[in-house]
LUMFI-44021 format. One record per residue: residue number from 1; x, y, z of N, C-alpha, C, O in turn. Coordinates in Angstrom, 2 decimals, m for minus. Last residue first. Layout:
! residues N
(NUM (X Y Z) (X Y Z) (X Y Z) (X Y Z))
...
END
This chain:
! residues 221
(221 (96.62 m134.17 39.43) (95.38 m133.49 39.24) (94.42 m134.27 38.23) (93.31 m133.82 37.96))
(220 (99.43 m134.77 39.67) (98.42 m135.00 40.64) (97.05 m134.97 40.66) (96.33 m135.49 41.52))
(219 (100.36 m133.43 37.36) (100.42 m134.81 37.34) (99.28 m135.80 38.51) (98.66 m136.85 38.37))
(218 (100.80 m131.09 38.39) (99.58 m131.15 36.97) (99.48 m132.73 37.09) (98.38 m133.21 36.87))
(217 (101.34 m130.38 41.63) (101.61 m131.03 40.56) (100.41 m130.97 39.58) (99.24 m130.83 39.93))
(216 (102.68 m128.62 44.59) (101.33 m128.66 43.94) (101.62 m128.98 42.17) (102.05 m128.08 41.45))
(215 (105.31 m129.45 46.81) (104.87 m128.65 45.28) (103.20 m129.45 45.15) (102.80 m130.54 45.56))
(214 (106.14 m129.67 50.24) (105.18 m130.43 49.16) (104.54 m129.42 48.03) (103.54 m128.75 48.22))
(213 (106.75 m127.29 51.28) (107.87 m128.16 51.39) (107.06 m129.43 50.33) (107.86 m130.07 49.65))
(212 (105.97 m123.83 50.67) (105.63 m125.48 51.13) (106.58 m126.19 50.89) (107.44 m125.69 50.17))
(211 (106.29 m120.35 51.74) (107.03 m121.63 51.08) (106.39 m122.48 51.45) (105.97 m122.33 52.59))
(210 (105.86 m117.92 52.77) (105.00 m118.61 51.25) (105.31 m119.82 51.07) (104.67 m120.48 50.25))
(209 (107.48 m117.46 55.02) (105.59 m117.61 55.14) (104.98 m117.90 53.71) (103.77 m118.08 53.54))
(208 (109.96 m117.30 53.79) (109.31 m118.89 54.76) (108.14 m118.57 54.90) (107.43 m119.57 54.94))
(207 (111.20 m116.26 51.49) (109.64 m115.92 52.07) (109.62 m117.21 52.43) (109.35 m118.14 51.67))
(206 (114.01 m116.15 51.72) (113.81 m115.03 51.88) (112.23 m114.68 51.98) (111.78 m113.58 52.32))
(205 (114.43 m119.23 51.81) (115.13 m118.53 52.47) (114.52 m116.81 52.51) (114.70 m116.27 53.60))
(204 (112.54 m120.25 49.43) (112.63 m120.55 51.01) (112.69 m119.84 52.17) (111.89 m119.67 53.09))
(203 (113.24 m118.35 47.26) (112.18 m118.93 47.90) (112.08 m119.04 49.27) (111.68 m118.22 50.10))
(202 (115.79 m119.59 46.96) (115.71 m118.17 47.28) (114.33 m117.94 48.44) (114.25 m117.60 49.62))
(201 (115.48 m122.39 46.52) (115.94 m122.05 48.12) (116.24 m120.35 48.47) (116.67 m119.85 49.51))
(200 (114.44 m121.82 43.91) (113.79 m122.48 44.92) (114.68 m122.42 46.32) (113.93 m122.44 47.30))
(199 (116.95 m121.00 42.62) (115.94 m120.10 42.77) (114.53 m120.80 44.01) (113.87 m120.09 44.77))
(198 (118.65 m123.25 43.04) (118.65 m121.74 43.51) (117.23 m120.74 43.82) (116.77 m120.10 44.77))
(197 (117.19 m124.87 41.12) (117.27 m124.88 42.65) (117.69 m124.01 43.25) (117.07 m123.81 44.29))
(196 (117.66 m123.94 38.47) (116.77 m123.34 39.03) (116.65 m124.19 40.60) (115.62 m123.84 41.18))
(195 (121.05 m123.74 37.52) (120.09 m122.60 37.35) (118.76 m122.59 38.20) (118.49 m121.51 38.72))
(194 (121.84 m126.25 38.57) (122.87 m124.72 38.12) (121.82 m123.80 38.56) (121.71 m123.24 39.65))
(193 (119.91 m128.19 38.34) (121.11 m128.31 39.53) (121.33 m126.75 39.94) (121.15 m126.18 41.02))
(192 (119.08 m128.02 35.68) (118.28 m127.39 37.24) (119.01 m127.65 38.06) (118.56 m127.07 39.05))
(191 (121.02 m128.67 34.40) (120.46 m127.56 34.33) (119.62 m127.03 35.41) (119.52 m125.89 35.86))
(190 (121.58 m131.79 35.33) (122.48 m130.44 35.62) (121.96 m128.83 34.73) (122.83 m127.97 34.56))
(189 (119.06 m133.15 37.04) (119.83 m132.69 36.10) (120.74 m131.32 35.78) (120.49 m130.14 36.01))
(188 (117.70 m133.92 39.76) (119.23 m133.80 39.61) (119.90 m133.26 37.97) (121.10 m133.03 37.83))
(187 (114.72 m133.25 39.46) (115.91 m132.44 40.19) (117.27 m132.38 40.51) (117.93 m131.52 41.10))
(186 (112.54 m134.02 37.63) (113.87 m133.95 37.20) (115.07 m133.32 38.26) (116.17 m132.98 37.85))
(185 (110.25 m133.39 38.20) (110.50 m134.70 38.12) (112.08 m134.79 37.92) (112.66 m135.85 38.15))
(184 (110.64 m131.04 39.27) (109.92 m131.73 40.35) (110.26 m133.14 39.69) (110.54 m134.06 40.45))
(183 (111.03 m129.30 37.00) (111.57 m129.39 38.11) (111.42 m130.44 38.79) (112.54 m130.93 38.96))
(182 (108.52 m130.34 35.10) (109.84 m130.84 34.97) (110.79 m130.54 36.25) (111.41 m131.53 36.63))
(181 (105.72 m130.09 35.49) (106.08 m130.71 36.23) (107.61 m130.85 36.49) (108.09 m131.26 37.54))
(180 (105.87 m130.34 31.70) (104.79 m130.07 33.15) (105.57 m130.70 33.96) (106.17 m131.70 33.59))
(179 (107.17 m130.96 29.68) (107.67 m130.00 29.85) (107.28 m129.63 31.53) (107.95 m128.99 32.34))
(178 (105.79 m133.15 28.36) (106.94 m133.76 29.08) (107.46 m132.17 29.45) (108.69 m132.29 29.51))
(177 (103.23 m131.95 27.27) (103.81 m132.71 28.33) (104.41 m132.36 28.98) (104.22 m131.60 29.93))
(176 (104.31 m128.54 25.50) (103.84 m130.06 25.91) (104.02 m130.45 26.97) (104.71 m129.84 27.80))
(175 (102.35 m125.34 27.65) (103.17 m126.30 26.84) (103.16 m127.85 26.65) (102.37 m128.54 27.29))
(174 (99.30 m123.86 26.90) (100.07 m124.91 27.67) (101.21 m125.66 26.73) (101.13 m126.25 25.66))
(173 (99.07 m120.81 25.73) (99.25 m121.63 25.45) (99.94 m122.94 26.02) (101.10 m123.16 25.67))
(172 (97.05 m117.75 26.49) (97.94 m118.63 27.44) (97.72 m120.25 26.38) (96.62 m120.79 26.24))
(171 (96.88 m114.38 25.35) (96.44 m115.73 25.02) (97.34 m116.61 25.80) (98.51 m116.23 25.82))
(170 (97.04 m111.85 26.26) (95.92 m112.40 24.81) (95.84 m113.86 24.74) (94.92 m114.48 24.20))
(169 (97.42 m109.61 28.61) (97.23 m111.12 28.25) (96.28 m111.53 27.26) (95.06 m111.57 27.36))
(168 (99.25 m106.95 28.13) (98.18 m107.48 28.51) (97.80 m109.04 27.84) (97.96 m109.37 26.66))
(167 (102.54 m105.96 29.85) (101.78 m106.72 28.24) (100.40 m106.72 29.10) (100.33 m106.56 30.32))
(166 (105.70 m105.53 30.33) (104.53 m105.63 30.54) (103.49 m105.42 29.67) (103.64 m104.66 28.71))
(165 (108.77 m106.27 30.92) (108.07 m105.92 29.84) (106.66 m106.27 30.79) (106.61 m107.08 31.72))
(164 (111.66 m105.92 32.75) (110.47 m106.27 32.75) (109.52 m105.75 31.84) (109.41 m104.53 31.97))
(163 (114.02 m104.33 33.26) (113.91 m104.24 31.72) (112.61 m105.19 31.74) (112.27 m105.39 30.58))
(162 (115.01 m101.81 35.79) (114.12 m103.07 35.71) (113.59 m102.97 34.04) (112.98 m102.02 33.56))
(161 (118.20 m101.08 35.95) (116.54 m100.88 35.92) (116.26 m101.87 35.50) (116.94 m102.72 34.93))
(160 (120.45 m102.17 38.15) (120.19 m102.15 36.95) (118.93 m101.70 37.10) (118.39 m101.82 38.21))
(159 (120.55 m103.12 40.95) (121.38 m102.46 40.59) (121.52 m101.58 39.25) (122.30 m100.64 39.10))
(158 (117.37 m102.99 42.68) (118.24 m103.66 41.46) (119.24 m102.65 41.52) (119.03 m101.53 41.99))
(157 (115.75 m101.37 44.52) (115.95 m102.70 44.61) (117.26 m103.37 43.71) (118.01 m104.22 44.20))
(156 (115.62 m98.54 44.67) (117.00 m99.05 44.28) (117.17 m100.74 44.69) (118.21 m101.30 45.05))
(155 (113.02 m97.75 45.08) (113.56 m98.63 46.27) (114.73 m98.71 45.98) (115.38 m99.01 46.98))
(154 (112.30 m97.35 42.53) (112.51 m96.04 43.58) (112.91 m96.46 44.83) (113.15 m95.61 45.68))
(153 (111.92 m99.41 41.83) (112.73 m98.65 40.92) (113.23 m97.52 41.95) (114.34 m97.00 42.06))
(152 (109.68 m100.70 43.09) (111.18 m101.58 43.06) (112.07 m100.03 42.71) (112.91 m99.68 43.55))
(151 (107.47 m98.81 42.38) (107.94 m99.11 43.68) (109.46 m99.67 43.94) (110.25 m99.21 44.77))
(150 (107.39 m99.65 39.69) (107.64 m98.02 40.04) (108.14 m98.11 41.35) (109.22 m97.56 41.58))
(149 (106.55 m102.51 39.87) (107.84 m101.64 38.96) (108.08 m100.40 39.70) (109.13 m100.29 40.33))
(148 (104.16 m101.60 41.20) (105.23 m102.25 41.85) (106.47 m102.17 41.06) (107.47 m101.73 41.64))
(147 (102.50 m100.46 39.63) (102.82 m99.77 40.74) (103.88 m100.22 41.06) (104.77 m99.41 41.28))
(146 (102.28 m102.14 37.19) (102.89 m100.84 37.17) (103.61 m100.30 38.05) (104.73 m99.81 37.92))
(145 (100.87 m104.21 38.60) (102.23 m104.59 38.12) (102.73 m103.49 37.99) (103.80 m103.40 38.59))
(144 (98.37 m102.65 39.39) (99.28 m103.42 40.49) (101.16 m103.46 40.02) (102.17 m103.07 40.59))
(143 (97.35 m102.17 37.07) (97.98 m101.47 37.67) (98.83 m101.60 38.79) (99.78 m100.87 39.09))
(142 (97.39 m104.74 35.84) (98.27 m104.27 35.08) (98.32 m102.91 36.10) (99.43 m102.38 36.04))
(141 (95.45 m106.21 37.65) (96.56 m106.63 37.78) (97.56 m105.89 37.04) (98.72 m106.17 37.37))
(140 (93.38 m104.84 36.46) (93.71 m104.44 38.05) (95.10 m105.35 38.50) (95.68 m105.15 39.56))
(139 (93.11 m105.05 33.98) (93.14 m103.81 33.96) (93.67 m103.67 35.75) (94.21 m102.66 36.21))
(138 (93.90 m108.53 33.63) (92.83 m107.83 33.56) (93.68 m106.17 33.87) (94.91 m106.22 33.97))
(137 (96.15 m109.93 33.15) (94.97 m110.13 32.83) (93.54 m109.54 32.79) (92.50 m109.88 32.23))
(136 (99.38 m109.19 31.92) (98.03 m109.24 33.25) (96.75 m109.24 32.28) (96.49 m108.78 31.17))
(135 (102.02 m110.79 31.91) (101.21 m110.55 31.17) (99.67 m110.41 31.63) (98.90 m111.36 31.69))
(134 (105.45 m109.45 32.26) (104.12 m109.87 32.87) (102.98 m109.48 31.95) (102.83 m108.41 31.37))
(133 (108.54 m110.86 31.18) (107.46 m110.37 30.80) (106.18 m110.66 32.12) (106.02 m111.71 32.74))
(132 (111.77 m111.16 30.42) (110.93 m111.50 31.64) (110.02 m110.61 31.04) (110.46 m109.64 30.42))
(131 (112.43 m113.54 27.70) (112.22 m112.47 27.98) (111.80 m112.53 29.40) (111.48 m113.64 29.85))
(130 (113.19 m115.89 25.91) (113.35 m115.85 27.43) (113.26 m114.51 27.86) (114.23 m114.22 28.56))
(129 (112.63 m115.49 23.37) (111.89 m116.29 24.43) (111.47 m116.56 25.39) (110.44 m117.04 25.86))
(128 (114.49 m113.52 22.99) (113.44 m113.02 23.23) (112.13 m113.71 23.75) (111.11 m113.23 24.25))
(127 (117.85 m114.80 23.77) (116.45 m114.92 23.18) (115.55 m114.76 23.63) (115.24 m115.43 24.61))
(126 (119.44 m117.37 26.23) (119.42 m116.26 25.24) (118.51 m116.33 24.48) (118.05 m117.43 24.20))
(125 (120.32 m118.68 28.69) (119.61 m118.66 27.89) (119.15 m117.30 27.35) (118.61 m116.39 27.97))
(124 (121.83 m118.71 31.29) (122.56 m119.49 30.04) (121.80 m118.95 28.98) (122.55 m118.60 28.07))
(123 (120.05 m116.24 33.01) (121.02 m117.15 32.96) (121.75 m117.62 31.60) (122.22 m116.74 30.88))
(122 (118.37 m115.41 30.22) (118.01 m115.31 31.88) (118.89 m116.07 31.92) (118.90 m116.86 30.97))
(121 (117.27 m112.59 28.06) (118.35 m113.71 28.68) (117.80 m113.60 30.15) (117.26 m112.76 30.87))
(120 (116.07 m110.09 27.01) (116.00 m111.80 26.45) (116.84 m112.01 27.27) (117.60 m111.06 27.07))
(119 (117.80 m107.77 29.39) (116.76 m108.14 28.31) (116.70 m109.28 27.32) (117.74 m109.24 26.66))
(118 (117.84 m107.81 33.02) (118.67 m108.02 31.38) (117.00 m108.24 30.37) (115.84 m108.62 30.56))
(117 (116.46 m107.51 35.30) (117.06 m105.93 34.65) (117.66 m106.44 33.13) (117.91 m105.63 32.23))
(116 (114.91 m109.35 36.66) (114.25 m108.10 35.66) (114.74 m107.33 35.34) (114.15 m106.30 35.01))
(115 (116.12 m112.24 37.18) (116.78 m111.24 36.67) (115.91 m110.00 35.59) (116.07 m109.76 34.39))
(114 (113.94 m114.25 39.41) (114.45 m114.00 38.16) (115.37 m112.98 37.83) (115.46 m112.54 38.98))
(113 (113.29 m114.20 42.03) (114.02 m115.56 41.67) (114.17 m115.55 40.52) (114.54 m116.63 40.06))
(112 (112.35 m111.84 42.76) (113.09 m112.17 43.61) (113.99 m113.44 42.76) (115.21 m113.54 42.88))
(111 (110.03 m111.36 41.35) (111.42 m110.43 40.92) (112.17 m111.07 41.72) (113.28 m110.80 41.26))
(110 (108.13 m113.61 41.99) (108.54 m113.43 40.66) (110.14 m112.45 40.66) (111.16 m112.81 40.06))
(109 (107.95 m112.50 44.44) (108.17 m113.91 44.37) (109.11 m113.74 43.08) (110.35 m113.72 43.03))
(108 (106.26 m110.63 43.88) (107.13 m110.10 45.07) (108.13 m111.42 44.56) (109.27 m111.04 44.28))
(107 (104.33 m111.22 42.86) (105.41 m110.58 42.12) (106.39 m110.37 43.01) (107.44 m109.84 42.63))
(106 (102.48 m112.87 44.68) (103.56 m113.59 43.54) (104.17 m112.49 42.82) (104.74 m112.97 41.84))
(105 (102.06 m110.40 46.12) (102.86 m111.19 46.64) (103.28 m112.07 45.78) (104.49 m112.29 45.85))
(104 (100.11 m109.42 44.28) (101.24 m108.73 44.60) (102.26 m109.46 45.50) (103.39 m108.97 45.53))
(103 (98.33 m111.35 44.60) (98.80 m111.31 43.08) (99.83 m110.54 43.40) (100.81 m110.89 42.75))
(102 (98.19 m113.20 47.29) (97.91 m112.09 46.64) (98.62 m112.08 45.22) (99.46 m112.93 44.93))
(101 (97.08 m116.36 48.98) (98.46 m115.81 48.41) (97.75 m114.81 47.35) (96.89 m115.27 46.59))
(100 (94.40 m116.54 50.42) (95.75 m117.17 50.75) (97.43 m116.44 50.23) (98.45 m116.16 50.86))
(99 (92.89 m115.51 48.86) (92.46 m115.39 50.21) (93.87 m115.69 50.84) (94.32 m114.99 51.74))
(98 (93.53 m115.90 45.86) (93.81 m114.74 46.73) (93.69 m114.40 47.89) (94.12 m113.33 48.30))
(97 (94.18 m119.03 45.17) (93.64 m118.63 45.78) (93.83 m117.32 46.61) (94.20 m117.39 47.78))
(96 (95.64 m119.20 41.48) (96.06 m119.45 42.65) (94.51 m118.57 43.57) (93.84 m117.73 42.98))
(95 (97.55 m120.44 39.31) (96.25 m120.47 39.28) (96.43 m120.20 40.94) (97.22 m120.86 41.61))
(94 (99.80 m119.30 36.54) (99.81 m119.55 38.00) (98.08 m119.40 38.33) (97.39 m118.52 37.81))
(93 (101.80 m120.20 33.84) (100.04 m120.01 34.45) (99.99 m119.85 35.74) (100.35 m120.96 36.14))
(92 (104.50 m119.35 32.95) (103.59 m119.87 33.27) (102.13 m119.34 33.80) (101.67 m118.22 34.04))
(91 (106.59 m118.97 29.57) (105.59 m118.51 30.52) (105.10 m119.66 31.47) (105.18 m120.82 31.06))
(90 (108.35 m118.22 26.91) (108.23 m119.18 27.91) (107.52 m118.27 28.99) (107.81 m117.10 29.23))
(89 (107.36 m115.63 24.49) (107.96 m115.85 25.60) (107.56 m117.31 26.35) (106.36 m117.54 26.36))
(88 (106.48 m115.57 20.91) (106.25 m116.16 22.37) (107.52 m115.92 23.18) (108.62 m115.99 22.65))
(87 (107.27 m114.68 18.48) (106.90 m113.89 19.53) (106.37 m114.37 20.84) (105.90 m113.64 21.70))
(86 (108.57 m116.59 16.91) (107.43 m116.43 16.82) (106.75 m115.40 17.74) (105.53 m115.37 17.67))
(85 (111.29 m116.34 17.06) (110.54 m115.33 15.96) (108.95 m115.94 16.01) (108.20 m115.68 15.06))
(84 (112.98 m118.40 18.72) (113.08 m116.62 18.81) (112.15 m116.06 18.27) (111.87 m115.03 18.86))
(83 (113.02 m121.28 18.37) (113.69 m120.23 17.46) (113.59 m118.65 17.29) (113.90 m117.91 16.36))
(82 (111.30 m122.38 20.63) (112.78 m121.90 20.74) (113.69 m121.11 19.43) (114.76 m120.52 19.56))
(81 (109.10 m122.33 18.92) (109.17 m120.98 19.81) (110.69 m120.75 20.14) (111.30 m119.69 20.07))
(80 (109.05 m124.65 17.59) (109.03 m123.18 16.95) (109.33 m121.74 17.76) (109.63 m120.60 17.40))
(79 (109.56 m126.56 19.81) (110.51 m126.25 18.37) (110.17 m124.70 17.76) (111.00 m123.82 17.56))
(78 (107.05 m125.94 21.35) (108.25 m125.71 21.69) (109.48 m125.26 20.48) (110.07 m124.20 20.29))
(77 (104.60 m123.92 19.78) (104.60 m125.33 19.96) (106.70 m125.18 20.16) (107.45 m124.56 19.41))
(76 (102.61 m121.84 18.91) (103.14 m122.59 20.05) (103.10 m123.51 20.49) (102.29 m124.07 21.23))
(75 (101.87 m121.10 16.21) (102.90 m121.49 16.49) (103.57 m121.29 17.93) (104.67 m120.77 18.15))
(74 (99.02 m120.81 16.78) (99.66 m122.21 15.58) (100.91 m121.93 15.81) (101.46 m122.98 15.48))
(73 (98.60 m118.56 18.62) (98.38 m120.13 19.14) (98.95 m120.89 17.88) (99.52 m121.90 18.29))
(72 (101.12 m116.22 18.56) (99.83 m117.00 18.29) (99.75 m118.40 18.36) (100.65 m119.22 18.20))
(71 (102.62 m114.67 21.61) (102.40 m115.24 20.40) (101.25 m115.73 19.78) (100.23 m115.67 20.48))
(70 (102.24 m114.54 24.35) (102.64 m113.60 23.80) (102.97 m113.46 21.94) (103.39 m112.51 21.27))
(69 (103.22 m117.40 26.02) (102.23 m116.20 25.37) (103.35 m115.35 24.94) (104.58 m115.33 25.02))
(68 (103.32 m120.88 26.76) (104.07 m119.56 25.97) (102.47 m118.69 25.56) (101.36 m119.01 25.14))
(67 (103.88 m123.00 29.42) (103.16 m122.55 28.32) (104.03 m121.40 27.76) (105.14 m121.05 28.17))
(66 (103.62 m124.71 32.59) (104.32 m123.81 31.80) (103.51 m124.28 30.23) (102.88 m125.30 29.93))
(65 (100.98 m124.48 35.07) (101.56 m125.05 34.08) (102.28 m124.14 32.98) (101.78 m123.11 32.53))
(64 (100.22 m124.74 38.39) (101.24 m124.25 37.58) (101.36 m124.54 36.54) (102.31 m125.32 36.63))
(63 (97.76 m124.83 40.98) (97.99 m125.14 39.89) (99.15 m123.84 39.14) (99.07 m122.61 39.23))
(62 (97.28 m123.20 43.29) (96.42 m124.25 43.41) (96.56 m125.59 41.71) (95.91 m126.59 41.42))
(61 (98.75 m121.49 46.26) (98.81 m121.67 44.47) (98.45 m123.20 44.38) (98.96 m124.13 45.00))
(60 (98.98 m121.32 48.76) (97.95 m121.21 48.06) (97.74 m120.81 46.44) (96.95 m120.16 45.77))
(59 (102.59 m121.38 49.12) (101.01 m121.43 49.77) (100.26 m121.03 48.64) (100.77 m120.46 47.66))
(58 (104.25 m122.33 46.04) (103.78 m121.44 46.89) (102.46 m121.78 47.35) (101.52 m122.22 46.70))
(57 (105.99 m124.33 44.37) (105.85 m124.48 45.67) (105.29 m123.10 46.60) (105.80 m122.84 47.69))
(56 (105.32 m123.51 41.85) (104.66 m124.91 42.53) (104.88 m124.94 44.25) (104.14 m125.41 45.12))
(55 (106.98 m121.59 41.70) (105.35 m121.28 42.29) (104.88 m122.09 42.78) (104.16 m122.02 43.78))
(54 (109.18 m123.13 41.20) (109.26 m121.98 42.19) (107.75 m121.85 42.52) (107.39 m122.02 43.69))
(53 (108.58 m124.48 38.91) (109.05 m125.02 40.06) (108.80 m124.18 41.00) (108.00 m124.63 41.83))
(52 (108.18 m122.26 37.39) (106.92 m123.12 37.12) (107.33 m123.78 38.71) (106.54 m123.62 39.63))
(51 (110.60 m121.09 36.46) (109.58 m120.47 37.15) (108.35 m121.42 37.73) (107.66 m120.95 38.63))
(50 (112.49 m123.58 35.59) (112.40 m123.13 37.11) (111.52 m122.31 37.71) (111.31 m122.34 38.92))
(49 (110.90 m124.04 33.17) (110.85 m124.75 34.06) (111.16 m124.21 35.81) (110.46 m124.34 36.82))
(48 (110.86 m121.90 31.58) (109.76 m122.15 32.25) (109.74 m123.23 33.65) (109.03 m123.28 34.65))
(47 (113.42 m119.52 31.59) (113.03 m121.14 31.04) (111.83 m121.33 32.09) (111.89 m120.94 33.25))
(46 (112.47 m116.24 31.84) (113.34 m117.44 31.30) (112.52 m118.31 30.79) (111.53 m118.27 30.06))
(45 (109.76 m115.36 32.46) (111.10 m115.31 33.42) (112.10 m115.68 33.06) (112.99 m115.58 33.91))
(44 (106.44 m114.85 32.85) (107.48 m115.30 32.09) (108.74 m114.49 32.46) (108.77 m113.29 32.70))
(43 (103.00 m115.10 33.68) (104.72 m114.58 34.34) (105.46 m115.25 33.17) (104.94 m116.22 32.62))
(42 (100.19 m114.69 34.59) (100.59 m115.23 33.91) (101.90 m114.61 33.61) (101.83 m113.44 33.23))
(41 (97.27 m115.85 37.17) (98.56 m114.98 36.83) (99.69 m115.45 35.70) (100.14 m116.58 35.85))
(40 (93.93 m116.08 38.12) (95.17 m116.50 37.45) (96.03 m115.21 36.84) (95.71 m114.15 36.32))
(39 (91.82 m116.84 41.24) (92.49 m115.59 40.21) (93.99 m116.95 39.38) (94.59 m117.95 39.76))
(38 (89.20 m118.70 42.20) (90.36 m118.93 42.16) (91.06 m117.53 40.79) (90.67 m117.49 39.62))
(37 (86.98 m117.67 45.04) (87.19 m118.42 43.70) (88.90 m118.22 43.86) (89.62 m117.88 44.80))
(36 (86.04 m114.43 45.71) (85.94 m115.76 45.99) (86.74 m116.36 44.48) (86.98 m115.83 43.40))
(35 (88.98 m111.72 45.91) (87.58 m112.72 45.85) (87.40 m113.82 46.05) (88.31 m114.49 46.53))
(34 (91.17 m109.33 47.04) (90.93 m110.76 46.73) (89.59 m110.87 46.97) (89.01 m110.35 47.92))
(33 (92.49 m106.36 44.94) (91.61 m107.23 46.04) (91.26 m108.54 45.98) (91.03 m109.00 44.86))
(32 (96.04 m106.25 43.99) (94.57 m106.71 43.46) (93.64 m107.23 44.67) (93.90 m108.26 45.30))
(31 (97.84 m103.66 45.55) (97.75 m105.09 45.45) (96.06 m105.35 44.75) (95.10 m104.65 45.05))
(30 (100.47 m101.83 46.25) (99.08 m102.05 46.08) (99.20 m103.28 45.33) (100.14 m103.79 44.73))
(29 (103.07 m102.19 47.96) (101.84 m101.40 48.31) (100.65 m101.21 47.77) (99.76 m100.62 48.38))
(28 (104.25 m104.97 47.89) (103.53 m104.35 47.40) (102.62 m103.32 48.22) (101.67 m103.60 48.95))
(27 (107.36 m105.41 50.00) (106.13 m105.77 49.71) (105.29 m104.70 48.96) (105.50 m103.53 49.28))
(26 (110.64 m105.45 48.77) (109.57 m104.72 49.30) (108.01 m105.52 49.23) (107.74 m106.20 48.24))
(25 (112.04 m108.80 48.87) (111.91 m107.37 48.47) (110.90 m107.11 48.74) (110.05 m107.96 49.00))
(24 (114.58 m109.83 51.26) (113.44 m110.00 50.59) (113.32 m108.35 50.09) (113.87 m107.31 50.43))
(23 (118.47 m109.90 50.49) (116.95 m109.71 50.86) (115.93 m109.89 50.62) (115.88 m110.28 49.46))
(22 (119.71 m110.58 48.12) (120.05 m111.44 49.01) (119.07 m111.18 49.91) (118.57 m112.22 50.33))
(21 (119.30 m110.28 45.13) (118.40 m110.16 45.71) (118.86 m111.32 47.08) (118.53 m112.50 47.13))
(20 (122.20 m109.95 43.94) (120.70 m108.57 43.89) (119.80 m108.85 44.84) (119.36 m107.91 45.50))
(19 (123.60 m112.13 43.93) (123.40 m111.32 45.11) (122.39 m109.95 45.01) (122.00 m109.20 45.90))
(18 (122.93 m113.52 41.96) (122.81 m114.13 43.08) (123.56 m113.42 44.28) (124.00 m113.96 45.30))
(17 (121.20 m113.31 39.73) (120.49 m112.39 41.05) (121.43 m113.24 42.08) (120.84 m113.70 43.05))
(16 (121.71 m116.24 38.14) (121.13 m115.02 37.74) (121.21 m114.41 39.14) (121.33 m115.33 39.94))
(15 (124.41 m118.46 38.59) (122.77 m118.41 38.50) (122.58 m116.82 38.58) (123.47 m116.20 39.18))
(14 (126.77 m119.02 36.15) (126.62 m118.62 37.80) (125.10 m118.34 37.24) (124.68 m118.12 36.11))
(13 (127.82 m121.90 34.13) (127.42 m120.55 34.30) (127.14 m120.41 35.91) (127.24 m121.32 36.74))
(12 (129.12 m124.79 33.80) (129.69 m123.78 34.16) (129.35 m122.39 34.34) (130.24 m121.59 34.65))
(11 (126.79 m126.24 33.45) (127.38 m126.49 34.66) (128.26 m125.48 34.73) (128.34 m125.05 35.88))
(10 (125.73 m124.99 30.78) (125.00 m124.55 32.14) (125.97 m125.01 33.40) (126.00 m124.24 34.37))
(9 (127.28 m125.85 28.96) (127.43 m124.47 29.10) (127.06 m124.40 30.63) (127.77 m123.94 31.52))
(8 (125.99 m128.15 28.45) (127.64 m128.78 29.58) (127.88 m127.16 29.34) (129.08 m126.99 29.58))
(7 (123.37 m127.92 28.24) (123.41 m128.48 29.35) (124.92 m128.81 29.74) (125.26 m129.43 30.75))
(6 (122.27 m127.16 25.97) (123.02 m126.06 26.40) (123.50 m126.51 27.47) (124.20 m125.67 28.04))
(5 (121.38 m128.55 24.11) (122.06 m128.33 23.63) (123.08 m127.86 24.86) (124.29 m128.06 24.85))
(4 (118.74 m128.50 25.41) (119.37 m129.79 25.74) (120.71 m129.62 24.72) (121.19 m130.72 24.47))
(3 (117.14 m126.37 24.53) (117.72 m126.09 25.90) (119.03 m127.80 26.54) (119.74 m128.00 27.53))
(2 (117.94 m125.18 21.44) (117.63 m126.22 22.42) (118.34 m126.20 23.79) (119.52 m126.08 24.11))
(1 (117.86 m121.92 20.43) (118.92 m123.19 20.67) (118.31 m124.18 21.55) (118.20 m123.74 22.70))
END
């Protein structure tokens, strides 16, 4: 179902993880070594508007692109993906400077602002395209993600088991232009106010060392 048809239901919904992550999650015990240049992470955690908006406010992030991962290039289009049959998840590509923010810290933020315990659902959005999934770009990212999921489970960070999938990245396809910088351009939209601004407030409250007030935008590049 298109998000435009969910606005009325959204106003009555309760944001995910209202209490689950009231405190910061543990810092990852393992991390990808910092290197010169820019690294890339691809993460899916429900509607890409909110996840993109959060990472655009993380220090060290250089660019965030909303898009699709998990399916073929030929069907990486919004209307096709929203049918739930293409294999894609709505995802974000995060380009970051590892000397300023590590891959592990990005995962810490990621698990804090979406619900990793639900299958094919985030907030009011249902279907496999809204699943939570980490698309590891290389073996190092996969090892760190696997270790962090185990660490969070051992710490009983969530009341239910983590259902987030972990896959090797096979492709990322940028979404249509109107999806880019969506939260920044539409901060008063009902869907954003109810479901996504609380994610941004959670980033600011839980990880003030990572939060920056001025977001990075694709429009400015």
